[in-house]
KOLMARRO-534717 format. One record per residue (C-alpha): residue in one letter; y, z, x; chain. Coordinates in Angstrom, 2 decimals. Layout:
BEGIN
{type: A&Y: Y&Z: Z&X: X&mol: A}
...
This chain:
BEGIN
{type: M&Y: -8.10&Z: 11.42&X: -24.91&mol: A}
{type: S&Y: -8.33&Z: 7.70&X: -25.53&mol: A}
{type: E&Y: -10.74&Z: 5.44&X: -23.67&mol: A}
{type: K&Y: -7.82&Z: 3.44&X: -22.21&mol: A}
{type: R&Y: -6.20&Z: 6.63&X: -20.90&mol: A}
{type: Q&Y: -9.47&Z: 7.81&X: -19.33&mol: A}
{type: K&Y: -9.94&Z: 4.42&X: -17.69&mol: A}
{type: F&Y: -6.36&Z: 4.47&X: -16.34&mol: A}
{type: I&Y: -6.80&Z: 7.97&X: -14.88&mol: A}
{type: R&Y: -10.12&Z: 7.07&X: -13.25&mol: A}
{type: L&Y: -8.84&Z: 3.84&X: -11.72&mol: A}
{type: A&Y: -5.45&Z: 5.26&X: -10.70&mol: A}
{type: E&Y: -7.01&Z: 8.23&X: -8.92&mol: A}
{type: N&Y: -9.54&Z: 6.03&X: -7.09&mol: A}
{type: R&Y: -7.02&Z: 3.36&X: -6.07&mol: A}
{type: V&Y: -4.25&Z: 5.75&X: -5.01&mol: A}
{type: N&Y: -6.69&Z: 7.85&X: -2.98&mol: A}
{type: K&Y: -8.01&Z: 4.69&X: -1.28&mol: A}
{type: A&Y: -4.44&Z: 3.52&X: -0.55&mol: A}
{type: L&Y: -3.54&Z: 6.93&X: 0.91&mol: A}
{type: K&Y: -6.60&Z: 6.84&X: 3.16&mol: A}
{type: D&Y: -5.78&Z: 3.31&X: 4.31&mol: A}
{type: I&Y: -2.16&Z: 4.29&X: 5.05&mol: A}
{type: Q&Y: -3.44&Z: 7.17&X: 7.17&mol: A}
{type: L&Y: -5.61&Z: 4.66&X: 9.05&mol: A}
{type: V&Y: -2.50&Z: 2.56&X: 9.75&mol: A}
{type: G&Y: -1.02&Z: 5.68&X: 11.32&mol: A}
{type: N&Y: -3.97&Z: 5.84&X: 13.70&mol: A}
{type: L&Y: -2.69&Z: 2.62&X: 15.29&mol: A}
{type: C&Y: 0.11&Z: 4.60&X: 17.00&mol: A}
{type: N&Y: -2.12&Z: 5.43&X: 20.00&mol: A}
{type: R&Y: -0.52&Z: 3.41&X: 22.80&mol: A}
{type: N&Y: -3.50&Z: 4.15&X: 25.08&mol: A}
{type: A&Y: -5.74&Z: 2.18&X: 22.74&mol: A}
{type: Y&Y: -3.32&Z: -0.43&X: 21.33&mol: A}
{type: E&Y: -0.40&Z: -2.55&X: 22.49&mol: A}
{type: Y&Y: 2.39&Z: -3.18&X: 19.99&mol: A}
{type: T&Y: 6.14&Z: -3.64&X: 19.84&mol: A}
{type: D&Y: 8.76&Z: -1.84&X: 17.81&mol: A}
{type: D&Y: 9.20&Z: -5.10&X: 15.91&mol: A}
{type: D&Y: 5.49&Z: -5.03&X: 14.97&mol: A}
{type: V&Y: 5.92&Z: -1.50&X: 13.59&mol: A}
{type: R&Y: 9.03&Z: -2.49&X: 11.60&mol: A}
{type: K&Y: 7.17&Z: -5.49&X: 10.11&mol: A}
{type: M&Y: 4.17&Z: -3.37&X: 9.10&mol: A}
{type: F&Y: 6.25&Z: -0.70&X: 7.40&mol: A}
{type: R&Y: 8.55&Z: -3.26&X: 5.76&mol: A}
{type: A&Y: 5.49&Z: -4.98&X: 4.27&mol: A}
{type: L&Y: 4.08&Z: -1.66&X: 3.03&mol: A}
{type: Q&Y: 7.44&Z: -0.67&X: 1.52&mol: A}
{type: E&Y: 7.84&Z: -4.05&X: -0.20&mol: A}
{type: A&Y: 4.33&Z: -3.83&X: -1.67&mol: A}
{type: L&Y: 5.04&Z: -0.32&X: -2.94&mol: A}
{type: E&Y: 8.35&Z: -1.38&X: -4.51&mol: A}
{type: S&Y: 6.68&Z: -4.42&X: -6.09&mol: A}
{type: S&Y: 4.02&Z: -2.21&X: -7.66&mol: A}
{type: R&Y: 6.67&Z: 0.22&X: -8.91&mol: A}
{type: K&Y: 8.65&Z: -2.63&X: -10.50&mol: A}
{type: R&Y: 5.52&Z: -3.92&X: -12.26&mol: A}
{type: F&Y: 5.41&Z: -0.68&X: -14.25&mol: A}
{type: A&Y: 9.01&Z: -1.26&X: -15.39&mol: A}
{type: E&Y: 8.93&Z: -5.05&X: -15.70&mol: A}
{type: S&Y: 6.12&Z: -7.32&X: -16.82&mol: A}
{type: G&Y: 5.19&Z: -10.45&X: -14.91&mol: A}
{type: T&Y: 6.12&Z: -9.41&X: -11.37&mol: A}
{type: Q&Y: 3.81&Z: -10.99&X: -8.83&mol: A}
{type: A&Y: 2.27&Z: -9.17&X: -5.87&mol: A}
{type: R&Y: 3.39&Z: -10.12&X: -2.35&mol: A}
{type: G&Y: 0.06&Z: -11.18&X: -0.90&mol: A}
{type: E&Y: -1.78&Z: -10.49&X: 2.32&mol: A}
{type: F&Y: 0.07&Z: -9.01&X: 5.31&mol: A}
{type: K&Y: 0.11&Z: -10.89&X: 8.63&mol: A}
{type: L&Y: 2.01&Z: -10.13&X: 11.83&mol: A}
């Protein structure tokens, strides 16, 4: 296996696992006893996550696509 392939596998596994963990942490925000939020807040969060995921997917098919940036409510 080439060095570039090994590097890709290592980084992809680490980054995807970190992203999955962070997404699970977003799910922990659903506790209404601990947090106050609106349905609009939830829609904005998941729209931002979906857009970031689609942007990353497009970057594999197209070169030069820029990332969205930091999320803010």
